[in-house]
C-alpha positions in Angstrom: -4.3 12.2 -6.5 -2.4 8.8 -7.4 -1.6 6.4 -5.0 0.8 3.4 -5.9 0.6 0.5 -3.7 3.1 -2.2 -3.4 3.4 -5.0 -1.4 6.8 -6.6 -0.5 7.5 -10.2 0.4 10.9 -10.9 2.4 14.0 -12.7 2.0 14.3 -16.1 2.8 15.6 -16.2 6.7 14.5 -12.8 7.5 13.9 -11.5 11.2 10.7 -9.3 11.4 12.9 -7.0 12.8 16.1 -7.2 10.3 13.5 -6.5 7.8 12.3 -3.7 9.4 15.6 -1.9 10.0 16.7 -3.1 6.6 13.6 -0.9 4.8 13.6 1.7 6.9 17.5 2.7 7.3 18.8 1.5 4.3 16.5 1.2 1.5 13.6 4.0 1.8 16.3 6.5 2.6 18.6 5.0 -1.2 14.9 4.2 -3.3 13.5 8.2 -2.0 16.9 9.7 -3.2 17.4 7.7 -6.2 13.7 8.4 -7.5 12.7 11.0 -5.3 9.1 13.5 -6.6 6.4 11.9 -4.8 4.0 13.5 -2.5 4.4 11.1 0.2 6.2 8.1 0.7 4.4 5.8 3.9 5.6 1.9 4.8 3.0 0.2 6.8 4.1 -2.7 8.6 1.4 -5.6 10.0 1.8 -5.6 14.2 0.9 -8.7 16.1 2.6 -12.6 16.6 0.3 -14.2 14.3 1.3 -13.5 10.9 0.7 -16.7 8.6 3.7 -18.2 6.7 3.5 -16.5 3.2 1.7 -12.7 4.1 3.4 -10.2 2.8 5.5 -7.9 5.5 4.4 -4.5 4.5 3.2 -2.3 2.3 4.3 1.1 0.7 2.1 4.0 0.1 3.5 6.1 -2.4 1.2 9.4 -3.7 1.6 12.0 -6.6 -0.2 15.0 -7.4 -0.5 13.6 -11.0 -0.4 11.0 -13.1 2.6 12.1 -15.2 4.4 12.7 -11.5 3.7 8.6 -11.1 5.1 8.1 -14.9 7.8 10.1 -13.9 8.8 8.3 -11.1 8.4 4.8 -12.4 10.6 6.0 -15.3 13.5 6.5 -13.2 12.9 3.8 -11.8 13.5 1.7 -15.3 16.3 3.3 -16.1 19.7 1.3 -16.4 21.2 3.0 -13.4 19.1 2.7 -10.9 17.6 -0.3 -11.4 20.5 -2.3 -11.2 21.0 -0.3 -7.8 17.6 -0.7 -6.2 17.6 -4.2 -7.7 20.9 -5.3 -5.7 19.6 -3.5 -2.5 16.4 -4.8 -2.5 17.5 -8.7 -2.9 19.3 -8.3 0.0 16.2 -7.9 2.3 12.8 -9.2 -0.1 11.4 -12.1 -2.1 11.9 -10.0 -5.4 9.4 -12.4 -7.1 6.3 -12.3 -5.2 5.7 -8.4 -5.2 2.9 -6.7 -5.6 1.7 -3.3 -7.1 -1.9 -1.7 -7.4 -2.5 1.8 -8.5 -5.6 3.3 -6.6 -7.9 6.2 -6.4 -8.2 7.2 -3.0 -11.0 8.1 -1.1 -11.1 10.1 2.0 -13.0 10.6 4.7 -12.4 12.6 7.7 -14.8 12.0 10.8 -15.2 14.5 13.7 -13.8 12.4 16.1 -11.7 14.7 18.7 -8.4 13.2 19.3 -4.8 15.0 20.3 -2.7 15.6 17.0 0.1 14.4 19.0 -1.2 11.0 20.0 0.2 8.1 18.6 -2.7 6.5 15.8 -3.3 3.0 14.6 -4.0 1.3 11.1 -6.3 -1.4 10.3 -6.6 -2.8 6.5 -8.7 -4.5 5.6 -9.1 -5.8 2.2 -12.4 -6.4 -0.1 -12.3 -9.5 -2.6 -15.5 -10.0 -4.9 -15.9 -12.4 -8.2 -15.6 -9.9 -10.8 -15.1 -6.2 -12.3 -19.3 -6.0 -12.4 -19.4 -7.0 -8.3 -16.1 -4.6 -7.7 -18.2 -1.7 -9.3 -21.5 -2.7 -7.5 -19.8 -3.1 -4.1 -18.3 0.7 -4.3 -21.1 2.9 -5.5 -23.3 0.3 -2.6 -20.0 1.4 -0.1 -19.5 5.0 -1.0 -24.0 5.0 -0.2 -23.8 3.7 3.2 -20.1 4.9 4.9 -21.4 5.4 8.5 -22.1 2.2 8.6 -18.8 0.1 11.2 -16.8 2.7 10.7 -18.0 5.2 14.0 -14.9 5.7 16.6 -12.2 6.3 13.8 -10.4 9.2 12.9 -10.0 8.6 9.2 -12.0 6.7 6.6 -9.6 5.4 3.7 -10.6 3.6 1.0 -8.5 2.8 -1.7 -10.1 1.3 -5.3 -8.0 -0.5 -7.7 -7.7 1.2 -11.8 -7.1 -0.2 -14.2 -4.0 0.5 -14.7 -0.8 -0.6 -16.7 1.8 -0.6 -13.2 -1.3 -2.6 -11.5 -0.1 -6.1 -10.9 -2.3 -9.1 -13.1 -1.9 -10.8 -9.9 -5.3 -9.1 -8.0 -6.8 -12.8 -7.5 -6.9 -14.1 -3.9 -8.9 -18.1 -4.1 -10.2 -16.6 -7.0 -11.7 -13.7 -6.0 -10.5 -9.9 -7.3 -9.2 -7.3 -5.1 -12.0 -4.3 -4.9 -11.0 -2.4 -2.3 -8.4 -1.6 0.5 -9.7 0.2 3.4 -8.0 2.2 5.7 -9.7 2.6 9.2 -7.7 5.0 11.4 -8.2 5.3 15.1 -6.5 6.9 18.6 -3.7 3.8 19.7 
């Protein structure tokens, strides 16, 4: 399964509600209609009042069964009429200069925690930063060997490991560190 994570920032002057409403009710349906082909398409909006200036306002997840599906969708997105339409629409609500994309390998552990499947779940996302590619590989090996620690009580535990991929943005460094994983911990809300 190929998964593309997209991080987007708002256009200056938009409220969180305006950004959310535009993305959910206009842009997401438009993008799905024009590019299609994904297995799943989700948007994750950080919650709470403590958002620091400069933080992204949404993480979009796009899944494909195979690499070919991802490439086909990106090619469709890059075709002139689709590109022009989506670029114009994005300019209405997002800062197009600040987006970030990461192709990841998704590793999932489903917990045996009993829960009502109709009950809402809350997703906690953590970003793991390391010094270099060697440290990222060592982190993954050690982490995958010790999955039970610190994740009890969660319904799902998902690890997204960035792949060396042409569709991954070169801007995966924060304060001299590189992204080693995006971890998702799902619990009952």
